[in-house]
C-alpha positions as CSV (number, residue, x, y, z in Angstrom):
1,M,-20.2,-13.0,-3.6
2,V,-17.5,-11.8,-1.5
3,P,-15.0,-10.4,-4.1
4,L,-11.6,-11.9,-4.5
5,V,-9.3,-9.2,-5.8
6,G,-5.6,-10.0,-6.6
7,S,-2.3,-8.1,-7.7
8,L,0.7,-9.6,-9.3
9,S,4.1,-9.3,-7.6
10,K,7.4,-8.4,-9.4
11,G,8.6,-11.9,-8.2
12,W,5.8,-13.8,-10.0
13,M,6.3,-11.6,-13.2
14,A,10.0,-12.0,-13.3
15,K,9.5,-15.8,-12.8
16,H,6.9,-16.1,-15.8
17,L,7.8,-13.4,-18.3
18,D,11.2,-12.1,-19.6
19,V,11.0,-8.8,-17.5
20,K,13.6,-7.1,-15.2
21,F,13.0,-4.6,-12.8
22,D,16.2,-2.5,-12.7
23,R,16.8,1.1,-12.1
24,D,15.6,2.1,-15.6
25,Y,12.2,0.4,-15.0
26,Y,11.5,3.0,-12.1
27,F,13.1,6.2,-13.6
28,D,12.3,5.8,-17.3
29,P,8.4,6.0,-17.4
30,Y,8.2,5.0,-21.0
31,R,10.3,1.8,-20.3
32,R,8.1,1.4,-17.3
33,H,4.8,1.6,-19.3
34,K,6.1,-1.1,-21.7
35,V,6.9,-3.5,-19.0
36,D,3.6,-2.9,-17.2
37,L,1.6,-3.5,-20.3
38,S,3.4,-6.8,-20.8
39,C,2.7,-7.8,-17.3
40,N,-1.0,-7.0,-17.7
41,E,-1.3,-8.8,-21.0
42,Y,0.0,-11.8,-19.2
43,A,-2.5,-11.4,-16.6
44,A,-5.4,-11.1,-19.0
45,K,-4.1,-14.2,-21.1
46,E,-3.1,-16.5,-18.3
47,L,-5.1,-15.6,-15.4
48,G,-8.3,-14.1,-17.1
49,D,-10.5,-16.3,-14.9
50,L,-9.2,-14.2,-11.9
51,C,-9.8,-10.7,-10.9
52,I,-6.2,-9.8,-11.0
53,F,-3.8,-7.2,-12.6
54,Y,-0.3,-6.0,-12.1
55,T,0.3,-3.4,-9.6
56,E,1.9,-2.7,-6.1
57,S,0.5,-4.7,-3.4
58,N,-2.8,-3.3,-2.0
59,L,-2.3,0.1,-3.9
60,G,-3.4,0.0,-7.5
61,Q,-7.2,-0.5,-8.1
62,L,-8.2,-2.5,-11.0
63,E,-11.4,-0.6,-11.6
64,H,-9.5,2.7,-11.8
65,F,-6.9,1.3,-14.4
66,T,-6.5,1.8,-17.9
67,N,-3.6,0.8,-20.3
68,D,-2.9,4.4,-21.2
69,Q,-1.8,5.0,-17.6
70,V,1.9,5.6,-17.2
71,L,3.6,5.4,-13.6
72,V,6.1,8.3,-13.2
73,G,8.0,7.7,-10.0
74,G,6.3,4.5,-9.1
75,I,8.2,3.7,-6.2
76,Q,7.1,2.8,-2.5
77,P,6.2,6.1,-0.7
78,N,8.9,5.7,2.1
79,M,11.6,5.0,-0.3
80,I,11.0,8.1,-2.3
81,L,11.4,10.1,1.1
82,G,14.3,8.1,2.0
83,M,16.0,8.9,-1.2
84,L,15.4,12.7,-0.7
85,I,17.5,12.5,2.5
86,G,20.4,10.4,1.0
87,A,19.3,6.8,1.1
88,E,20.6,4.5,-1.7
89,F,17.9,3.1,-3.9
90,I,18.5,-0.5,-4.3
91,T,17.0,-2.6,-7.2
92,S,16.6,-6.3,-7.9
93,D,15.7,-7.6,-11.4
94,S,13.3,-10.3,-9.8
95,M,11.8,-8.5,-6.8
96,D,10.7,-5.2,-5.0
97,A,13.2,-2.4,-4.7
98,D,14.4,-1.1,-1.3
99,I,16.5,1.7,0.1
100,S,19.7,1.5,2.3
101,M,18.6,1.1,6.0
102,T,18.2,3.7,8.6
103,P,19.1,6.9,6.8
104,L,18.3,9.1,9.8
105,K,20.1,6.9,12.3
106,G,22.4,9.4,14.4
107,V,20.9,12.4,12.5
108,D,19.9,15.5,14.5
109,P,16.3,16.0,13.6
110,D,16.7,19.7,13.8
111,R,19.0,19.5,10.8
112,L,16.4,17.7,8.5
113,P,15.5,19.8,5.4
114,L,12.2,21.8,5.6
115,P,9.4,19.8,4.1
116,D,8.4,22.8,1.9
117,K,11.9,22.8,0.3
118,M,11.8,19.0,-0.6
119,I,10.1,19.7,-3.8
120,D,13.4,21.3,-5.0
121,H,15.3,18.2,-4.8
122,E,16.7,16.7,-8.2
123,I,14.7,13.4,-7.9
124,I,11.5,15.6,-7.5
125,K,12.4,17.9,-10.4
126,L,13.0,14.8,-12.7
127,F,9.6,13.5,-12.0
128,D,8.0,16.8,-12.5
129,Q,9.6,17.0,-15.8
130,Q,8.6,13.6,-17.0
131,I,5.1,14.2,-15.8
132,K,4.9,17.5,-17.9
133,E,6.4,15.9,-20.9
134,I,4.0,13.0,-20.9
135,R,1.1,15.6,-20.5
136,S,2.1,17.7,-23.3
137,Q,2.3,14.6,-25.7
138,G,-1.4,13.7,-24.8
139,D,-1.5,10.2,-25.7
140,L,-0.7,8.7,-22.2
141,Q,-2.0,9.7,-18.8
142,P,0.8,10.2,-16.3
143,I,0.1,8.8,-12.8
144,P,2.4,10.7,-10.4
145,P,4.4,9.5,-7.4
146,F,2.4,8.6,-4.5
147,F,-0.6,7.5,-6.6
148,W,-0.9,4.1,-8.5
149,D,-4.1,4.7,-10.7
150,A,-6.3,7.6,-11.9
151,S,-8.8,7.3,-8.8
152,G,-6.9,10.2,-7.0
153,R,-6.2,7.9,-4.0
154,A,-2.8,8.9,-2.7
155,T,-0.9,6.2,-1.0
156,L,1.5,6.5,2.1
157,H,3.5,4.4,4.5
158,G,2.4,5.1,7.9
159,T,4.5,7.6,10.0
160,L,5.5,5.0,12.4
161,T,6.4,2.5,9.9
162,T,8.7,5.0,8.0
163,A,10.2,6.1,11.4
164,Q,11.1,2.5,11.9
165,K,12.7,2.2,8.4
166,F,14.6,5.6,8.7
167,L,15.8,5.0,12.5
168,G,15.8,1.2,13.0
169,E,14.3,-1.1,15.5
170,S,15.4,1.2,18.3
171,V,12.5,3.6,17.4
172,F,10.3,1.6,19.7
173,I,12.6,2.0,22.6
174,D,13.3,5.8,21.6
175,L,9.4,6.4,21.8
176,M,9.9,5.9,25.6
177,M,13.3,6.9,26.2
178,Q,13.6,9.9,23.8
179,P,10.0,10.8,23.0
180,E,10.8,14.4,22.0
181,K,13.5,13.3,19.4
182,V,11.2,10.6,17.7
183,A,8.3,13.2,17.6
184,K,10.4,15.7,15.8
185,V,11.1,13.0,13.2
186,M,7.8,11.7,12.9
187,D,6.3,15.4,12.6
188,W,8.7,15.9,9.7
189,I,7.8,12.5,8.0
190,T,4.1,13.5,8.1
191,E,4.7,16.9,6.9
192,S,6.9,16.0,4.1
193,F,4.4,13.4,2.9
194,I,1.7,16.0,2.8
195,V,3.7,18.5,1.0
196,L,4.9,15.9,-1.6
197,V,1.4,14.5,-2.3
198,K,-0.1,17.9,-2.8
199,H,2.6,18.8,-5.1
200,F,2.4,16.1,-7.5
201,S,-1.3,16.2,-7.4
202,K,-0.9,19.7,-8.7
203,I,1.6,19.0,-11.3
204,A,-0.3,16.0,-12.6
205,D,-3.6,17.6,-12.5
206,L,-4.9,14.7,-10.4
207,P,-7.1,15.8,-7.5
208,I,-6.7,13.9,-4.3
209,T,-9.8,12.0,-3.5
210,S,-8.7,10.0,-0.7
211,V,-5.5,8.4,1.0
212,H,-4.3,5.1,1.8
213,I,-1.9,4.7,4.9
214,G,0.1,1.4,5.1
215,E,1.0,1.5,9.0
216,C,2.5,-2.2,9.0
217,S,4.4,-1.3,12.1
218,G,1.2,-0.3,14.2
219,C,0.5,-3.7,15.2
220,M,3.8,-4.0,17.4
221,V,2.7,-1.3,20.0
222,N,-0.1,-1.4,22.4
223,P,-3.4,0.5,22.1
224,Q,-2.3,3.5,24.2
225,M,1.1,3.9,22.2
226,F,-1.0,3.4,19.2
227,E,-3.3,6.1,20.3
228,D,-0.6,8.5,21.4
229,V,1.8,8.0,18.3
230,V,-0.2,6.5,15.3
231,V,-3.6,8.0,15.5
232,P,-2.6,11.7,15.6
233,H,-0.5,11.4,12.4
234,A,-3.1,9.5,10.6
235,S,-5.6,11.7,11.4
236,R,-3.6,14.8,10.2
237,I,-3.0,13.2,7.0
238,A,-6.7,12.4,6.7
239,R,-7.6,16.0,7.4
240,E,-5.1,17.2,4.9
241,L,-5.6,14.8,2.1
242,G,-9.0,13.2,2.4
243,P,-10.9,10.0,3.5
244,L,-8.6,7.5,5.0
245,R,-8.1,3.8,4.0
246,F,-6.1,2.3,6.9
247,H,-3.8,-0.8,6.4
248,S,-2.6,-2.9,9.2
249,C,-1.4,-6.2,8.1
250,G,-0.4,-7.9,11.4
251,A,-2.5,-9.2,14.0
252,S,-4.6,-6.0,15.0
253,T,-7.7,-7.1,17.0
254,H,-6.2,-5.2,20.0
255,L,-6.1,-2.0,18.0
256,L,-9.5,-1.8,16.3
257,E,-11.1,0.4,19.1
258,S,-8.1,2.8,18.7
259,M,-8.4,2.9,15.0
260,K,-11.9,4.3,15.6
261,Q,-10.4,7.3,17.0
262,M,-8.9,8.4,13.6
263,D,-10.4,11.2,11.9
264,G,-11.6,10.6,8.5
265,L,-11.5,6.9,8.6
266,H,-13.6,5.3,6.0
267,A,-12.1,1.8,5.1
268,L,-9.9,-0.7,6.8
269,D,-7.5,-3.0,5.1
270,L,-6.6,-5.8,7.5
271,G,-4.6,-9.1,7.9
272,G,-6.0,-12.4,7.9
273,D,-5.6,-13.0,11.9
274,T,-7.4,-9.9,13.0
275,S,-11.0,-10.6,14.1
276,I,-13.6,-9.6,11.5
277,S,-16.4,-10.3,14.0
278,K,-14.7,-7.5,16.3
279,A,-14.3,-5.2,13.5
280,R,-18.0,-5.6,12.5
281,E,-19.1,-5.1,16.2
282,L,-17.2,-1.8,16.1
283,F,-17.8,-0.4,12.6
284,G,-20.8,-1.9,11.5
285,P,-22.0,-3.9,8.3
286,A,-21.6,-1.0,5.9
287,F,-18.3,-0.3,6.7
288,P,-15.7,-1.2,3.9
289,I,-13.1,-3.9,5.0
290,D,-10.6,-5.5,2.9
291,V,-8.9,-8.6,4.3
292,A,-5.9,-10.6,3.2
293,P,-5.5,-14.4,3.9
294,M,-2.7,-15.8,5.7
295,P,0.3,-15.7,3.3
296,A,1.5,-19.4,4.3
297,D,-1.9,-20.8,3.4
298,F,-1.4,-19.9,-0.4
299,S,1.9,-21.9,-0.6
300,V,0.8,-25.2,1.0
301,D,-0.2,-28.3,-1.3
302,T,-3.7,-28.3,-0.2
303,P,-6.3,-25.5,-0.3
304,E,-7.8,-26.8,2.9
305,P,-6.2,-24.1,5.3
306,I,-7.3,-21.1,3.2
307,I,-10.8,-22.5,2.8
308,S,-11.1,-23.0,6.4
309,W,-10.0,-19.4,7.1
310,A,-12.5,-18.1,4.5
311,K,-15.4,-20.0,6.0
312,Q,-14.5,-18.4,9.4
313,V,-14.1,-15.0,8.0
314,I,-17.5,-15.0,6.0
315,E,-19.2,-16.1,9.2
316,E,-17.8,-13.4,11.2
317,N,-18.3,-10.8,8.5
318,D,-22.0,-11.8,8.5
319,G,-22.8,-10.2,5.3
320,G,-20.8,-6.9,5.8
321,R,-19.2,-5.0,3.0
322,M,-16.0,-6.9,2.5
323,Q,-13.6,-7.9,-0.2
324,I,-10.6,-10.6,0.1
325,I,-7.5,-9.5,-1.5
326,Y,-4.1,-10.9,-2.1
327,H,-0.7,-10.3,-3.7
328,L,0.4,-13.1,-5.8
329,E,4.0,-14.0,-4.8
330,P,6.2,-16.5,-6.9
331,D,5.8,-19.3,-4.2
332,Y,1.9,-19.4,-4.2
333,K,0.1,-22.1,-5.7
334,I,-2.4,-20.8,-8.2
335,E,-4.7,-24.0,-7.4
336,N,-5.3,-22.6,-4.1
337,I,-6.4,-19.4,-5.4
338,R,-8.8,-20.7,-7.8
339,A,-10.1,-23.0,-5.1
340,L,-10.8,-20.0,-2.8
341,Q,-12.6,-18.2,-5.7
342,N,-14.6,-21.4,-6.3
343,F,-15.5,-21.6,-2.8
344,L,-16.5,-17.9,-2.6
345,K,-18.8,-18.4,-5.7
346,N,-20.4,-21.4,-4.1
347,A,-21.0,-19.6,-0.8
348,E,-22.8,-17.0,-2.6
349,L,-24.9,-19.5,-4.4
350,K,-26.0,-21.2,-1.3
351,N,-26.9,-17.7,0.1
352,V,-29.1,-17.0,-2.8
353,S,-30.9,-20.3,-2.8
């Protein structure tokens, strides 16, 4: 059976449990642990027929999760980096946090702090202290910033995606009109991420085994710009941190050949409108591919669209190593997910018979 693996969103949990994702949730690891346990108890009780648990979309891995793990600084990667350069951290009781937009807009890249000095920031020192305290007590395992379970897989936003968040939509024009300026910012982002991941790996005594890069903005550029801008930074991160799982959630068929040029690429995490047949043609049947259905198909009143999509994906995959993944949002219909799971089970039974 093609596995169906889900994660629970903050929006879903706020709708179904009396939990709030306020600032203390992110900066008090003991409160975080208590809330996360409640969410996973809900998952086991109410959604026990599904392979699902509470974690950040696409980041935590159920097979590497245990209840004694406590997330320290469990904040999206580019938000942590943004806070280190002055962005405001903005929380919502019932949805994902964010930071104030474009913290580097109008900033001279030559005046950015040295990446090696970032570990002296008060936020980093706070997380360091929390990790050391939890380790000294011995009953819980701290999972440091940029990690979401005990597997050792580091998680980062792509350098282009982070540059877009820090500079704004103009980054795509600036790549052509002011390439040297954007290059300095992107070099700084990549180096800062590498420094921070290595720092927290050491502090938490959690060896880096691989790295996930979420490059959501990559699908907005053509193959040549992708090769010029995205590939070098992803390759450098992989060389420094380990085997690369690369995420591109938008339509990315036009970029698959360019993705092959990345150093250390060992898995893809694709959106539902990227051609799986093209991916299999380029990467072969043994290459791990995760694929997410189209989000809109989860919210309609019938499972027909998502089943139709799954039929096409399974046919295009042709027996390759694949799993289907999703992040359960509050407007999704659980009946559609169960219908998809039953379809995948029945498809496997037909193959066996």
